[in-house]
C-alpha positions as CSV (number, residue, x, y, z in Angstrom):
1,M,-12.2,-56.3,28.8
2,E,-10.9,-53.1,30.4
3,I,-13.6,-50.8,31.7
4,I,-13.0,-47.1,31.2
5,S,-13.9,-45.0,34.2
6,P,-16.7,-42.5,33.6
7,N,-14.6,-40.0,35.6
8,L,-11.9,-39.7,33.0
9,F,-10.1,-36.8,34.6
10,A,-10.4,-38.0,38.1
11,F,-12.4,-34.9,39.2
12,D,-14.7,-35.3,42.1
13,E,-18.4,-34.1,41.8
14,S,-17.8,-30.7,43.5
15,T,-15.0,-29.9,40.9
16,W,-17.3,-30.7,38.0
17,L,-20.0,-28.6,39.6
18,W,-17.6,-25.7,39.9
19,L,-16.5,-26.0,36.3
20,D,-20.1,-26.1,35.1
21,R,-20.9,-22.9,37.0
22,Y,-17.7,-21.3,35.7
23,G,-18.7,-22.2,32.1
24,I,-22.1,-20.7,32.6
25,I,-20.7,-17.5,34.0
26,V,-18.2,-17.2,31.1
27,G,-20.9,-17.8,28.6
28,D,-23.2,-15.2,30.1
29,L,-20.3,-12.7,30.1
30,V,-19.5,-13.3,26.5
31,M,-23.1,-12.9,25.5
32,T,-23.4,-9.7,27.5
33,L,-20.3,-8.2,25.9
34,T,-21.5,-9.2,22.4
35,I,-24.9,-7.5,23.0
36,L,-23.2,-4.4,24.3
37,A,-20.8,-4.3,21.4
38,T,-23.7,-4.7,19.0
39,I,-25.6,-1.8,20.6
40,Y,-22.5,0.4,20.6
41,G,-21.9,-0.5,16.9
42,F,-25.4,0.5,16.0
43,I,-25.4,3.8,17.9
44,C,-22.0,4.8,16.6
45,R,-22.3,3.2,13.2
46,N,-21.5,6.5,11.3
47,K,-18.3,7.1,13.4
48,L,-17.2,3.5,12.9
49,H,-17.9,3.8,9.2
50,N,-15.7,6.9,8.9
51,W,-13.0,5.3,11.0
52,F,-12.7,2.3,8.8
53,K,-12.7,4.4,5.7
54,R,-10.0,6.9,7.0
55,N,-6.6,7.1,5.4
56,R,-7.2,4.3,2.9
57,F,-6.8,6.6,-0.1
58,P,-8.2,4.0,-2.6
59,S,-7.1,6.0,-5.7
60,I,-4.3,8.6,-5.4
61,G,-3.4,10.7,-8.3
62,G,-3.6,9.5,-11.9
63,Q,-5.9,10.7,-14.6
64,L,-9.4,12.0,-13.7
65,E,-11.9,9.3,-14.4
66,H,-14.5,11.9,-15.0
67,S,-15.1,15.6,-14.3
68,H,-18.9,15.7,-14.5
69,W,-19.3,16.6,-10.8
70,Q,-22.6,18.1,-9.7
71,G,-21.0,20.2,-7.1
72,I,-17.6,21.7,-6.4
73,I,-16.3,23.0,-3.1
74,F,-13.4,25.4,-3.2
75,T,-10.8,26.4,-0.6
76,V,-10.4,30.1,-1.5
77,S,-7.4,32.3,-1.6
78,R,-7.6,33.9,-5.0
79,K,-10.5,34.1,-7.5
80,E,-8.7,33.2,-10.8
81,V,-8.5,29.4,-10.4
82,P,-12.0,28.8,-9.0
83,L,-13.5,30.9,-11.8
84,W,-11.6,28.9,-14.4
85,V,-12.7,25.6,-12.8
86,I,-16.3,26.7,-12.8
87,K,-16.1,27.5,-16.5
88,Q,-14.5,24.1,-17.2
89,I,-16.8,22.0,-15.1
90,N,-20.0,24.0,-15.1
91,P,-21.4,22.4,-11.9
92,M,-24.9,22.6,-10.7
93,A,-23.8,24.1,-7.4
94,I,-20.7,25.3,-5.5
95,G,-19.7,25.8,-1.9
96,L,-16.8,27.9,-0.5
97,L,-14.3,27.6,2.3
98,S,-12.8,31.1,2.8
99,S,-10.9,33.1,5.4
100,E,-11.1,36.7,6.4
101,S,-8.3,37.6,4.0
102,S,-10.1,35.9,1.0
103,R,-13.7,37.1,1.7
104,N,-13.6,39.5,-1.3
105,A,-12.4,36.8,-3.6
106,A,-15.1,34.5,-2.3
107,Q,-17.7,37.1,-3.0
108,E,-16.6,37.5,-6.6
109,I,-16.7,33.7,-7.1
110,R,-20.2,33.6,-5.7
111,V,-21.4,36.4,-8.0
112,F,-19.8,34.8,-11.0
113,A,-21.3,31.4,-10.3
114,Q,-24.8,32.9,-9.8
115,Q,-24.5,34.8,-13.1
116,M,-23.9,31.5,-14.8
117,G,-27.0,30.1,-13.2
118,I,-25.1,27.9,-10.7
119,L,-26.6,27.4,-7.3
120,F,-24.5,28.8,-4.4
121,I,-25.1,26.5,-1.4
122,E,-22.9,27.8,1.4
123,E,-19.8,29.7,2.4
124,E,-18.0,28.8,5.6
125,V,-15.5,31.3,6.9
126,I,-12.4,29.8,8.5
127,N,-11.4,31.8,11.6
128,D,-8.0,30.2,11.9
129,P,-6.6,29.0,8.5
130,D,-3.7,27.3,10.4
131,D,-6.2,25.0,12.2
132,P,-6.9,21.9,10.0
133,A,-9.4,20.7,12.6
134,E,-11.6,23.8,12.1
135,V,-11.3,23.5,8.4
136,N,-12.2,19.8,8.5
137,R,-15.3,20.4,10.6
138,K,-16.5,23.2,8.4
139,A,-15.7,21.4,5.2
140,K,-17.8,18.5,6.3
141,K,-20.7,20.9,7.0
142,V,-20.5,22.3,3.4
143,I,-20.3,18.7,2.0
144,H,-23.4,17.8,4.0
145,E,-25.3,20.8,2.7
146,L,-24.5,19.9,-0.9
147,K,-25.7,16.4,-0.2
148,V,-28.9,17.7,1.4
149,H,-29.6,19.4,-1.9
150,G,-29.3,16.1,-3.7
151,L,-25.8,16.5,-5.0
152,D,-24.0,13.2,-4.4
153,E,-21.2,13.6,-7.0
154,M,-18.9,16.4,-6.0
155,A,-15.2,17.3,-5.7
156,M,-13.2,19.3,-3.2
157,D,-10.8,21.7,-4.9
158,I,-8.0,22.1,-2.4
159,T,-5.9,24.5,-4.6
160,G,-6.5,27.7,-2.6
161,G,-5.7,28.6,1.0
162,K,-2.8,27.8,3.3
163,T,-1.4,24.3,3.6
164,P,-3.3,23.4,6.8
165,M,-6.5,24.6,5.2
166,S,-6.0,22.4,2.2
167,L,-5.1,19.5,4.5
168,G,-8.2,19.9,6.6
169,A,-10.4,20.1,3.5
170,F,-8.7,17.0,2.0
171,M,-9.2,15.0,5.1
172,A,-12.9,16.0,5.2
173,A,-13.3,14.9,1.6
174,E,-11.7,11.5,2.3
175,E,-13.9,10.9,5.3
176,M,-17.1,11.9,3.5
177,G,-16.3,10.0,0.3
178,V,-15.7,13.0,-1.9
179,D,-13.1,13.4,-4.7
180,S,-10.2,15.8,-4.2
181,I,-8.7,17.8,-7.0
182,Y,-5.9,20.3,-7.4
183,V,-5.3,22.8,-10.2
184,T,-1.7,23.3,-11.3
185,T,-0.7,26.6,-13.0
186,E,2.4,28.5,-13.9
187,Y,2.7,32.0,-12.5
188,K,3.4,35.2,-14.4
189,D,3.8,38.5,-12.6
190,N,2.8,36.9,-9.3
191,K,-0.5,35.8,-10.8
192,P,-1.6,32.3,-12.0
193,D,-1.4,32.0,-15.8
194,I,-4.7,30.4,-16.4
195,T,-3.7,29.4,-20.0
196,T,-1.4,26.8,-18.3
197,A,-4.0,25.5,-15.8
198,K,-4.7,21.8,-15.5
199,I,-7.0,19.9,-13.1
200,K,-5.2,17.0,-11.4
201,A,-6.7,14.2,-9.4
202,I,-5.6,14.0,-5.8
203,S,-7.9,11.3,-4.6
204,Q,-10.8,9.7,-6.3
205,V,-13.6,7.8,-4.7
206,A,-13.4,4.1,-5.5
């Protein structure tokens, strides 16, 4: 009967000892990296959550599943469309993203909402409407304030404002898990014809 050598790979004792130590070092290194990754993940869990959610757009366009939002946030340029949306939805509260050129319109929207018994939460004034990063940051602040007031179901109306302003607000809504809507209207004498207004879904939270 052939006897199989216990030293199958013909390594001497010093080589086996080196491999054993190497394995221990690698194991310790993997464990250390795992612990560090776990700690980092816990500390930055909100950032990681937002990163994984970004740009997925689970439901783009289509018919609105519902319009019973507790809160509406408007990007403001003119007053006509926000006033119409407020009448249609009758939310519990609103927030505004305005610019220096639309402050008067924002004030009229605020007064109108309060006259209807709707809570006005916050207005953030955008210093540079061409900077979507500023809009994004301030839109998130308004969303947060509405959530602090217990309003979890809300929509971001990105109809008003310049394109970068709408883009920044849309991105904030996506990152914060908020529906985005847009109001289409025909224009007559350079003013929106509210009789033709329709609320369209841009992105709906899955």
